[in-house]
Steps between C-alpha positions, in 0.01 A plus 500: 500500500441528875311170500788331318754626752288431808386158381825366353392538138147384582616163635377540857149440625387861460510567125554181302366500145198280439597158369657176621725674754203690646299178530789329681529790747126495559511127568791538744320779686180301521669187626778642718384840625123505491406144589256456788761310699759776457260782585375318811856424612575874512188592699665488846781727380254749355299493823814567705594802287145638511484459878832681529363786288183519710706517822709779349186692405357456852824614663491824298145591599452876515814584304577542134561172325598432138283198424615477138864477605419235761301288253785516250744403774276208597491379139879527468548318830266221396664469159853492639407242764335288232814511286720411795270211595494369144880503480531296818217271388654421160 
């Protein structure tokens, strides 16, 4: 039941039932999200976020630092920037 609610009755990319719909989603992901060109195009953005995280770690040397929280924040920041960039690109 939770999967149905969270994944819009199993129609999103997370829990689709195996079949034609699943194959279409897999094809879209392979072509649009995971293509070599797409992955390489995002490399500078990933590098920028990682460098920012490393600077933050260095600036907190000798003090307590929640690395898990900072990694999650980095992933959210990267994801939200990617979405914003895609909207302006399309």
